[in-house]
TORMI-638271 format. One line per 5 residues: number of its first residue (from 1); their letters; for each residue x, y, z of C-alpha. Coordinates in nm, 2 decimals. Layout:
! TORMI-638271
NUM) A) X,Y,Z | ...
***
This chain:
! TORMI-638271
1) MTGSS) -0.94,5.41,-2.24 | -1.06,5.66,-2.51 | -1.36,5.70,-2.60 | -1.26,5.61,-3.01 | -1.37,5.27,-3.14
6) QQQPL) -0.97,5.23,-3.30 | -0.81,5.03,-2.98 | -0.44,5.13,-2.98 | -0.19,4.81,-3.11 | 0.00,4.65,-2.87
11) TVHVK) 0.33,4.57,-2.91 | 0.52,4.26,-2.71 | 0.92,4.18,-2.72 | 1.01,3.89,-2.58 | 1.40,3.76,-2.51
16) YGDVE) 1.39,3.36,-2.36 | 1.80,3.22,-2.41 | 1.89,3.27,-2.74 | 1.51,3.34,-2.90 | 1.40,3.65,-2.93
21) YTFSG) 1.06,3.78,-3.10 | 0.88,4.12,-3.11 | 0.46,4.12,-3.11 | 0.28,4.38,-3.24 | -0.07,4.36,-3.34
26) SLEEV) -0.46,4.39,-3.13 | -0.45,4.23,-2.77 | -0.63,3.93,-2.90 | -0.34,3.91,-3.19 | -0.09,3.95,-2.95
31) WTALN) -0.18,3.74,-2.69 | -0.23,3.47,-2.92 | 0.08,3.50,-3.06 | 0.25,3.44,-2.71 | 0.07,3.21,-2.64
36) RFFAE) 0.21,3.00,-2.92 | 0.59,3.15,-2.85 | 0.52,2.97,-2.50 | 0.40,2.64,-2.59 | 0.68,2.62,-2.93
41) HAPAF) 0.98,2.74,-2.71 | 0.92,2.68,-2.31 | 0.68,2.34,-2.31 | 0.91,2.29,-1.95 | 0.80,2.66,-1.83
46) QIAKA) 0.41,2.63,-1.89 | 0.53,2.25,-1.66 | 0.72,2.42,-1.38 | 0.42,2.66,-1.38 | 0.21,2.38,-1.33
51) LALSV) 0.36,2.20,-1.03 | 0.47,2.58,-0.86 | 0.29,2.60,-0.56 | 0.18,2.97,-0.51 | -0.03,3.16,-0.24
56) DLQRL) -0.16,3.50,-0.36 | -0.02,3.75,-0.06 | -0.32,3.95,-0.04 | -0.57,3.61,0.00 | -0.36,3.51,0.27
61) AEDCK) -0.36,3.80,0.46 | -0.73,3.82,0.43 | -0.71,3.38,0.54 | -0.56,3.56,0.88 | -0.78,3.80,0.98
66) GLIGF) -0.85,3.75,1.29 | -0.59,3.44,1.38 | -0.25,3.71,1.41 | -0.19,4.11,1.41 | 0.13,4.26,1.45
71) ADNAP) 0.20,4.50,1.70 | 0.56,4.63,1.86 | 0.77,4.50,1.52 | 0.69,4.22,1.63 | 0.41,3.91,1.52
76) HLLVP) 0.09,3.80,1.77 | -0.18,3.53,1.80 | -0.47,3.71,1.79 | -0.66,3.39,1.93 | -0.61,3.22,2.26
81) KEKLT) -0.33,2.97,2.23 | -0.58,2.73,2.49 | -0.77,2.61,2.19 | -0.51,2.57,1.92 | -0.24,2.29,1.97
86) DNETL) 0.09,2.32,2.00 | 0.18,2.22,1.65 | -0.10,2.49,1.49 | 0.03,2.76,1.73 | 0.40,2.74,1.60
91) ALCLL) 0.26,2.77,1.24 | 0.10,3.04,1.32 | 0.32,3.23,1.47 | 0.59,3.12,1.20 | 0.32,3.20,0.97
96) AAHLG) 0.30,3.55,1.12 | 0.68,3.66,1.08 | 0.67,3.51,0.69 | 0.35,3.68,0.63 | 0.49,4.04,0.80
101) FKLGM) 0.78,4.03,0.66 | 0.68,3.97,0.31 | 0.40,4.30,0.41 | 0.70,4.50,0.47 | 0.60,4.53,0.90
106) LKTDV) 0.90,4.33,0.99 | 1.22,4.33,0.95 | 1.25,3.97,0.94 | 1.10,3.64,0.86 | 1.25,3.35,1.13
111) LTREE) 1.17,3.38,1.47 | 1.42,3.22,1.77 | 1.39,2.88,1.98 | 1.39,3.10,2.25 | 1.12,3.37,2.06
116) LQAKL) 0.90,3.07,1.98 | 0.88,2.93,2.38 | 0.76,3.23,2.51 | 0.47,3.25,2.24 | 0.40,2.89,2.34
121) GKNPK) 0.46,2.88,2.69 | 0.56,2.53,2.75 | 0.92,2.44,2.87 | 1.22,2.42,2.64 | 1.22,2.01,2.50
126) ITSTR) 0.81,2.09,2.52 | 0.87,2.36,2.21 | 1.19,2.14,2.03 | 0.99,1.85,2.00 | 0.73,2.07,1.86
131) LGELV) 0.91,2.24,1.64 | 1.15,1.91,1.50 | 0.79,1.79,1.41 | 0.71,2.10,1.22 | 1.07,2.05,1.12
136) KAEIA) 1.02,1.68,0.92 | 0.68,1.72,0.84 | 0.89,2.04,0.61 | 0.64,2.27,0.72 | 0.91,2.46,0.83
141) EKTSE) 1.31,2.46,0.86 | 1.55,2.58,1.05 | 1.84,2.82,1.00 | 2.19,2.84,0.99 | 2.22,3.07,1.29
146) GSYRI) 1.93,2.82,1.49 | 1.64,2.97,1.41 | 1.28,2.90,1.23 | 1.12,3.05,0.98 | 0.78,2.91,0.78
151) TSFGV) 0.90,2.72,0.45 | 0.74,2.79,0.10 | 0.52,2.41,0.15 | 0.43,2.53,0.50 | 0.32,2.89,0.38
156) FQMQK) 0.11,2.65,0.12 | 0.00,2.33,0.39 | -0.15,2.65,0.58 | -0.35,2.85,0.33 | -0.53,2.52,0.18
161) EWLPR) -0.50,2.29,0.49 | -0.42,2.42,0.83 | -0.56,2.79,0.79 | -0.94,2.65,0.72 | -0.95,2.39,1.00
166) IRAKL) -0.88,2.66,1.27 | -1.14,2.88,1.15 | -1.38,2.61,1.16 | -1.24,2.44,1.50 | -1.28,2.77,1.66
171) GL) -1.59,2.93,1.50 | -1.39,3.24,1.33
***
């Protein structure tokens, strides 16, 4: 920003469907006009935005500090799995894969049943049963290749409910 008390005019061009507008003026004028445009021409947009579950990636990474980490192109738990339930362990592993992929640290956001079984340290039947529970609860989904990933709903639930509960249980 310069020392000048005069603000530069702002111009915003918006196209929504067949409707097209260009707004010019001060920041406040353009902001007001833009809000009026969306209120008049896209009420469904406002409703959809209010209902959409969104996760702040930076905040999610902060919330996961001390719980998960990345080494050798793989996600890892940083807490003893003995202090977690099987479902918490699996969900944290899937969340770590998701976060690592979103941050560009991993090539994929999916983990195989075998990878998850190794991280859980239980037999295949227990691992499959727990993964089935996570899928039923819509925390995880099974891919067409038979691997697993956390769902968007799962990421939201992890951040909102599971991570605070896990951190409290572990005294973090």
